[in-house]
N, C-alpha and C positions, 0 to 999 in steps of 0.2 A: 326472702322478700315476696314469696308467693302466698296468696290467700289459702287458707286451709282446705277450702272446698275444691282446690285443684289437686290436692295431694291424695290421689286414689291409691289403694293398696297394691294394685297390679302394675303400677307405673315402674318402668325400668329405671334404676338409679342413674345410670350413665346416659342411656340413649334418650330417655324422656324427661328426666329431672336434671340432666346436665351435671351430675355429681361425678367428678373424675375419680380415678382409682385411688389417688393420694388422699382426697377428702373422705372417700369411703373408708380407707384404712384408719383415718383419725376417728371417724364416727364409731367404727367397731371397737376401737381402743377405748373410747369414752364409755360405750355401753358395757364393755367388759368390766371396767372399773365401777360403774354405777350399779350393775346387777350381779357382780361377783361371778361372772361366767368363767369357767376354767379354760386354761390354755389347751388348744388342740393342734397337734402336729400336722394333721391332714387338712387344716383350714385353708380354703381358697375363696377369694372374693367372688369368683365366677359362679360359685354354687349358691350365692345369695343375691340375685340380681334385682329384687324388688323390695318394696317396703314390707310386703307380706312375708317374704322369706326372712327378712331381718327380725320381724316380730316373732316369727316361729322359732328362730334360733335362740332368741333371748328366753322365750317361754320354756324351751326344751332344756336349756343348759344353765339356767339361773342357779346360783349357789356356788360359793368359793371352793375351788379344789384345794385339797390339802397341800400346803407348801407354797401356794401361789401368792405372790405379793400383789396387793390391790394397786390398780392404776398402771400396771405394766402393759406393754403393747402385745397384742396377740402374735404368736409366732407365725411367720409366713402369712401376713395379712394382705399381701398383694400378689399379683401375677409375678412380680419381679422376684419374689423370694422362692419361687418354684425352682429356680436354678441358682440365683446369685447368693443366697445364704445371708447370714448376719453380716451387717456392715456393707452390703452391696449398695451402690449408688441407686437412687430412686428412679422409678420408671416415669421420668418426666423431663421436660426441657431443663436446661441447666440454668438455674437462677439462684438468687441468694438474698441475703438481708442487707438493707441499706445501712451503711456505717458513715455517719456524717463526718466530713472533714478528711477522710483518708484519701490519698491521691490515687489517680489511675496508675496502674502498673502496666507499662508497655513492654511486652515480651516478644522476642524474636526467635523463631526456630532456627537452630544451627545443627550441623552434623557433628556429633560428639563420638569419640572413640569408645568402643566397648572392649573389655578385656578379652584376651584369647579364650577360646572355649575351655581349654584345660584349666583355667582359673575360675570357671563358673560351676555352679551347682547343677546336678542333674534335674531335668524337668519332671521326671517320674514316668516318662513314656518309655516303653520297651518295644523295640523292633526286633522280633525274633519269631521263633516257632509259636504258632497260635495267634499271631497278629494278622488281622485282615485289614488291608489298607487300600483305599480307593485312590487311584491316580487319574485325575482329569487332565488329559494330555495337552501339550502345546503342539506346534507344527514345526519346531526347530530341532527335535531330537533329544530334548531333555528327558522326556517321558521314558523313552526306551533305555537310556542310560540309568535312570532312576530305578526302573524295574530290575535291571541287572544287580544293582547294589542291594536292593531290598530282598531279592530272591536268594542272594548269597547269604543273607542273614536268616533265611527260613521263613520270610514273610509271605503270606498269600496275597498277591497283588490282584486287585479288582479293577476292571475297566468298564466303561459305558459304551453302548452301541448307539444306534440311530433312533431308538425309541425315546419317547419323552423322558426327561431326566427324572422327574418325580416318580414315575412308574418303575423305572429301573432301580432306583435307589431303594424304593420300598421293598422290592423283591430281594435285593442284596441284604438288607437289614433283617428281613424275615428269616433268611437262611441262617444267619448268625450275626452277632453284633459287629459293626464296623469299627475298627480301632482308631482310624484316623483318615484324613484326606490330605493329599497333596494336590493343590489347584494351580495349574500351570498356564492357562490361556493368556494371562497378562504378560507372559514372557515373549509373546509373539510381536513382530513388528506391526505397528498399527498405522493406518492411514491418517493423514492430517484431519483432525476432527472438524476443523472449520471448513476446509475445502471439500471434504467428503459430502456426498448427498445424504439425505435423511435415512434412506434405506440402508446404506452402508454403515452409518453411525449406529442405527438400531441393531445391526448384526454384531457390531463390535461390543456393545453393551450386553447383548443377549448372551454371548459366549463368556464374557469376563465377569458379569455381575448377576444378571437375572437368573441364569442357570445355577450360579452359586447360591443364591437366595433360596431357590426351590430345593436344592440339594440339602442345605442345612435344615430346612423345615422338615424334611423327611428323615433326618437323623437326630432325634431328640436326645440321644445319649451322647452325641458329640459335644464335648465341653465338660463331661464328667472327668473325674480324676483318671489320669493315665491315657486319655484320648487327646487327639490333636487336630487342628486345622492349620496347615502351613501353605501359604500362597506365595508364588513368585511374581515379581514385577520387574520392569525394565526402565525405571525412572532415571537411571544413570549410575547406580551404585551407591549414591548418598541419599537415597529416598527423595530425590528431587532438589536437594538443598546445596548442591555443589556450585562451583563458580560458573560452570557451563549451564545453559538452559536445560531444564528437565526434558527427558525423552519419554515418549509413550505415556502421556498424561492420563490416559484412561486407567492406568494402573492405580491412580489415586482413588478411583471408585472402589477398587479391591482393597486397598490398604484401609480406607475409611470403614468399609464393611467389617474387616477383620478386627479393627480396634473396637468397634461397637460389640462385635461378637465376643471379644475377650472380656468385656465388662459384663455382658449378659450371661455368659456361661464361664464363670471365672475359675472353676476348679480345674479345667483342662488347660492345654497349651494352645495358644493361638499366636501366629506370627505372619507378618507380611515381610518377605525377604527380598531385597532389591539388588539388582545386578546392573553392571555396565553393559552397553550394547555389544561389546566385544568379548564378554565372558563366554567360555565354551560350555557345551552341554555337560562335559565331564566335571568342570569346576562347579557348575550350578547344582548338579545332582548331588555331589559330595557335600556341598555346603548345606543343602536342604536337609539331608539326613542328619548332619551334625547339629544343625540348629534345632531340630526336633528333639534331640536327646539332651541338650544342655542349655543353660541360661533361662530360668523361669521368669526373669524380669522383663526383658526387652520384647516388645510386641512388634515394633518397627526395627528392622535390621537391614543394613546395607553393606555390601562387599565392594570395596574399592581400594586400589593402591596397596593391595596385600593386607588389608586390615578390616576388622569389623567396626561398624558404626551404628549409631542409633540417632534419634532426634531429641535434642534437649532444648530447653528454653533459657535464654539469657535476658536479663533485664537491661534494656538500652533506651536511652532518650532519643527522641527524633532529632534529625538534623535541623540546623537553622534554615529559615526560609531561603530557597534558592531558585524557586520557580515563580514566575509572575502569577499573581492570583487571578481568579476569574473576574471578568469585567462585564460591563453592560453589552459588550460586543460578543461575549462568549455564548456558545450553544451547548445546552446540556440535555441529554436524553436519559430518562429514568424509567426503569421497569419496576413493577410492584409499588407504584407511587402512592397507592391508597393505604399502604400499611402504616401502622402507628409510628414506628421509629423512622421510617423513610420520610413521612410527612415532616417530622421535626427537623431532619437533616436537610431536606429541600428548603424548608423555611429559613434555616441558618445560612445556607448557600445563597439563597435569593436575597436575603437582607444584606449580605456582605457584598454582593456583586451586581445586582440588578440585571442579571443575564436573561437570555431567552431559554425557557424551559419547555421541553416536550415531555409530558407526564403520561405514562401508559399504565392502565389498569384493566382488570378483566371485566369490570362492570361498566355499563353505559353511564354517561354523565347524569348525575341525579337531577331530578326536577326540583328546582328551588321553591316552586309554589306548592309542593306536596304538604298538605295540612298536617300529616303525621310528623313531619320534620319540625314544624312549629310547636306541636304538642310535646315532642320529645324534649325540646329546649325548655318549655315552660312548666310541664307537669308530667314527668315520666311515669308516675304511679297511675295516673288516669289513662295514659297511653297503654300501659300494660293491661289494664282491665278492658280497654277498648279492643285491643288486638285479640285478647282471649275470647271476647264476645263475638268478634268478627269470624274467628275460626269456627266457633260453635255454630254460628248461623249458616256457615258454608258446609255444615255436616262433617267437619273435621274435629277430631278430639284435640282439645286445646291443652297439650301437655306443657309443663313449664319449660322444657327444653325447646319446644317449637316457638314459644313466645320469646324466649331468650334469643333465638336465632333471628327473629324478626327485629327485635330491638337492636341487636348487634349490627344488622344491616343498616338500620336507620342511623345509628351512631356513626358508622363508617361514612355514610353519605353526608351527614352533617359536617363531619370533620373535613371531608374532601372539599366541600363547597367553601368552607372557611379558608382552607389552604389556597384554593384557586384565587379567592378574592385578595388574600394577602400578597401572594406572589405577583399577582397582576398589579398591585400598587407599587411594588419595588421594581418590577421589570416587565417581562412579557411571558405569558403562560399559555400553553396549548394542552388541553387534555384530550387523549385519544383512547377510546375503548379498544384495546388490543391485547388479547391473551398472548403471552410469549410462546405458547405452544401452537398458535395459529400462524404458520409461516407467511401466509398471504397478508394477514393483518399487520404483522410486524414489518414485513417488507414495504408495505404501503406507507407506514410512518417514516421509515428510513428514507424512502424515495422522496417523501415530502421535504425532509431535512436536506437531502442532497440537492434538490431543485432550488430550495430557498437560500441555503447557506453554503453548500459545498464542503461541509466539514462538520465534525462533532468534536468539541473541545473536551467534553467530559461525558462518559457513559457510565452510569451507575446501574448495576444489575442487582436489584434488591428483591425481585420476585421470589417467593418461596412459601411453602406450606409445611406444616409439621404435624404428624400424628404419632404420638408415642404409644407403641404397642409391642409386646414381646414378639420375638421372631415366630414362634409357633402360632401366635394369634393374629398375625398380620397377613391380610390377603394380598394377592399379587397385584390387583388393581390399585390398591392403596400404596403399595410399595412403589409401583411404577409412577404414580402421580406425584408423590413426594420427590422422587429422584428426577423425574423429567422436567418439572417446573424449573428447578435450579439449573440443570445441566443442558437439556435440549433447548431450554429457553435462551440461555446465553449463546449457544451455538447458532440458533436461528437469527439472533440479532447480529452476530459477527458475520454470518454468511450473507445477510442482507446488506451489510456495510462494506462488502468487498469493494476495494478501490476507493472508498471514501476515507479521507484522513480522520483518524481517531487519535487524539492526543493522549488522553488518559482514560483508563478503565479501572473502575473500583467494583470489586466483587464482594458482596455481603456474605461472608461465611460465618461459621459458628465454632465455639469451643468444642462442640460435638464432633466436628470434623478433625480437629487437632487431637482430641483425647479419645474419641468414641464415647457413646453414652448408651446406657441401658434402654432398650425399647426403641432405639433410633438407628437401626442398621441402614435404613434407606436414607435418612437425613444425614447421618455421618458420612456415608458413601458419597452423597451429592456434594457436601461441603468440602470434603477432602479433595474431590476432583476439581472443584473450583480453585482451590489453592494450588494444585499441581498445574492447572491451566495457566494461572498467573505466572508460575515459574517457567513454563514452557513457551509462553507467548513470544519472547524474543526470537524464537526460531522461525516463526512464520509471520509475525507482525512486529518487526524490531522497532518501528517508529512509534509504537504505542507503549506508554508507561503503564504497566499493570500492577495493581495492588489488591491483595485479598485480605480482608479484615475478619479475623475470628473474634466475633463479639461474644462477650459473656452476656448474661441476661440483664435486661434493663428494668429499672425501677420506674413504673408509671406508664409504660407502653410496651407493645410487642407481644409476641406469642406466649412468652413465659409469665405473663401477669395473670393468666386465668386461674380460677380455682384457688386452691390452697398451696400451690407449688412453692411459693416463697417461704412459707412456714417450714416446709419439709427441708428445703435447701439451707435454711438458717442452721439447721442441726448438723449439717455436714460441712459447714465452714465456708460456703461460697457467698461472696458479697455481691449485692446487686449494684448495677451501674446507674447512677443518677443521670437524668436527661441533661441537666446543666453541665455535667462534666463530659459526658460521652458524645453529645451531638457535635461539638466543634472539632472532634478528632478528624473527621473526613477532610474538612477544610485545612486543618493544620498539616496533615500528612500530604495532601496535594501540594501545598506550598513548599513543603520540605523535599518534594521530589521522590518520595518513598516508593520503592519497587518491592515486589515479592510478597511476603506474608508476614503479618504481625498479629499478635494476640492482644486484645484490648480488654482489660477488666480490672478487678481488684484481687482480693484474696480468692484463690480458686479451690481451697479446701481439699476435698477428697479427690479431686481430679489430679492433684499433684502427688498423691500418696503412692508409694511403691506397691507393686503387686507382691513382691517378696520382701520380707523384713530386712534381709541383708543386701537387697538390690541385685540378687542373682549371683553374688560373689561367694565363692568357696573360701571362707575366712581362714580355714586351716592352711590351705594351699597358699593363700596370699601372705599369711604370717610366715610361712616357710621361706617364701621369696625374700621378705624383709630381713629375716634372720641371716640368709645367705649374703645379702648385700652389705650388712653391718653398717647401717646408716644411723648415725648418732642422734639426729634430730627427729627421727620418726619412731613412734612407739607402736601402739596397738591399733590395728585396722578395725574400725567399727562397722562400716558398711559402705556400699556404693550407692550413690543417688544419681538418677538420670539427669537431673538439672543442676546439682551441686558438685557432682563428681565423687572422687574417692575421699572418704572422711577418716582421718587418722588422729588418734589421741596421743599426745606426747606430754608426759609429766616430767618436769625438770626440778631438781632439788638443789638449791643454793649450797647446801652442805657438800654436795658431790660434784658440782660444776663450778670450777674456778672462774669461768667467763661470766657467771652471774654475780659472784661476789666482787669481781673486779670492776663491774659496771653497776655502781650503786648511786642512787640519787637520795641525798639526805639519809643515808644509811640503809635504804631499801634496795635490795638487788633488783636489777632490771635486765630483761633480755636484750642483748645488743641487736641492732638492726641487721648487721651482717650475718648473725646466726639465724635470724628469721629468713633471710634470703637463701642461706645454706639449706634450710628446710625446704624452701620452694624448689631448689635444684634437685634435692634428694627425692622429692615427690615425683618430679619428672623422670628421674632415673629409674625408679621402681615401676612406674606406669609404662614407660617406653624404653626398655633397656637398649634397643638398637638405635636410639636417637641420642643426640648430644645437645647440650645447652648452647645456643647461639647468641643469646642475649636476654636482657630483662627490659621490659617496657612498663611505664606507668606505675613504678614502684612507689607506694605511699606508706609512710610511717604515721599511722593515724592516732595511735594512743600507745603510751609505753605499757609493756607488760610487766607489772611489778609483782614481786614475791614478798607480800606483807609478812612481817614477823619472821622473815627468812624461811617460810614454810614452803614445801613443795606445792606446785600449782599446775593443773593440767591445762593444756591448750589444744585447740582443734585446728588441724590443717584441712582445708577443703580445696581440692584441685580438680577442675573440669578440663578435659582435653577436647579442644575444638579443632577440627580440620580446617586449615587456612589455604592450603595449596597442595600440589602433588608431593612436595618434599618438606612441607613445613606444617607444624602443629603448634597451636598456642595452648599453654597451660595456664588457666585463669585461677589464681590461688588467693586464698585468704588465710590468715591466722587469727583465730578468735579465742576468747575464753569466757567463762561464765562464773558468776559468784552469787551466793545467797546473801541478800541484804538483811538488815536488822528487822525489817517489816515482813520478812519471809519471802519476798519476791525474788525471782531469779533475774539477774541482769546479764545480758551478753554484750561483750565489748569486741569490736573489731580492731585489732592492733596493727597488722600489716596487710597489705594487699598488693597485687601486681600481676604481671603476665610474663611467663617464661616462654621464650621462643625456642622451640625444639626443632632440629633439622637433621636429616641424614648426613648432610655435608659437614665437614670439619670447619669450625669457625671459632675465632677468639671471642670469648664472652665480653660483652660490654654492657654498661648500665646506662639506661636512658630514662629521663623523666622522673628521677627520684625526688620526692618531695622532702623537705627538711623535717627532721623529727620535732615533735612539739616540745620534747624535753631532752 
């Protein structure tokens, strides 16, 4: 949309033209196809920052290389590919393509059991002679015990002194490559993040996160095959998702960082290993070593109740409304109120309630009489030319990116003024220019509310910024800013609200916090900490109902709409969340009384894909266990999935199984429901041999499994183990099958589903909630 006379050849593509790295990659791909330029393995976008560089590249390389297919993408066309390789998630916020009519999928993180490590594949890490491992110590004795274990294996253990981290790590790496890092500071007892002063909080995050960021920057080989980053946390042993409130929530910053690191440097091993508060140094050190050596799938691992756990997602509907909705007497405080998504959600809440809103943003209240705002609404093209001319007259080079920034500011101001007018029609609205990082400004707003109302019925923390950049290209100031707005911002608000009743707290998080994302180590760390804060809040503010929402990307507003990001994410299967569907979620979840963390989106594509094709499971060892158990309803183990559980294929033949022939409908053999339930129980037995079946809940016979023409037919058992209590585990099981139709399409049918209750105690099995079979 820029006039040609603004496109000078020395303009920087990103900084001055505002062309993000994803769009740059698309441009280079199109040029390669159009001019038949050959593929180059050493290609890096950073080497071609301007239009002049781009033209020079095409001129120097035009002509198709032998064997190249026209129109294919250049190898390694972005910073992301320098480490991530083919198929790695893109270096951008998580967004996707709009799919009309598909419903929102509401997912809830739950602690799921992982197999014992002797049933898992090796990670490829070797801890022995020739290994140089850096141990960043804790203050509770784990480091010294870990050193003993490593030195017994012949590992050279490296430590850090009091000098700046980056300088020390640089020297260690220069001497010889560092094989891996054990990061232990998040194992230490931490102060109450809300009650602690800002200096103490800064010290907590300096040791746990910022030093880790600088360390990883100085170790560019960390994340290559055979290397590792393993961090310990003290969130409670279930990664914060147990029945008890999470402990030491600052560990969420570390786990979020590690998850993003695992996506960014995908060839190595990266894990955040969580422990209970009473775990001993010996137990922790041994577990850290063992986790480094086995299970290449799990990035989040928790040790609790004598078992390994990770975090899976289960699809759950929200509860029916149980909490009184907001009314005209309610008081709502919102940070980051000028953001596009936040404006829409505030509009929805205000229309439904007529409440009093205090909206906080970094910028001052826009001047409604500004002539540029009127021109923005009536003739944006003329405004663009006017702004360009104005910059030139001031002696400033009018680059497209500068003009775009000015236009973006005007767009935000215009939208904010419209929001204030609308909210004022439905209820009462106060706008306050208060940066969440300005403790005095935020305290002033909270004191105003305290004096006028004496309470906050709803606090929404939506402030946040995002800057996608690979770890080695991210400067410390940018890293801190992205993290601090999210984390220090909410701590400032909660600290200011000490003694003031706050009924509900909603924290705007992101799928980047739940899954990690390439180029977003800071953003992932901040969002995962917000989630852990919501899980820990009952410890220090039990009267406040806290909810963290991991949003996927939005269609039509928000950080993820810029550039060509949505086109990229369409290719990796992530669907965008339409405003009409996503905006009411906050209101509905508030009325349902939801606590904790939920993931709101649609299809999540690559984010749900496993790191390892078999889910980290050693299939040969698992098959050996199945053979020993002699379980008739279980056949071949296919893989382990973090969110679906163990997947076992069973092929039954009516010619060999009398129970199929004896249960026929109109001559077609049918699998009896009792045999399906037998399969459920067998799956529980093989997954948890020390547990016993205590009962079955919510058993549903959804469709008969028919064996047409009396031919053998495979079925898939999927069983996910979810920790429910100290001695009880639920196995959520389905039996499905698939068949190829005449039109060539594959149809999957779910036949049986249910939950098997497994417990250490002896109990007589009983059947509850069984639905009648359809046939």
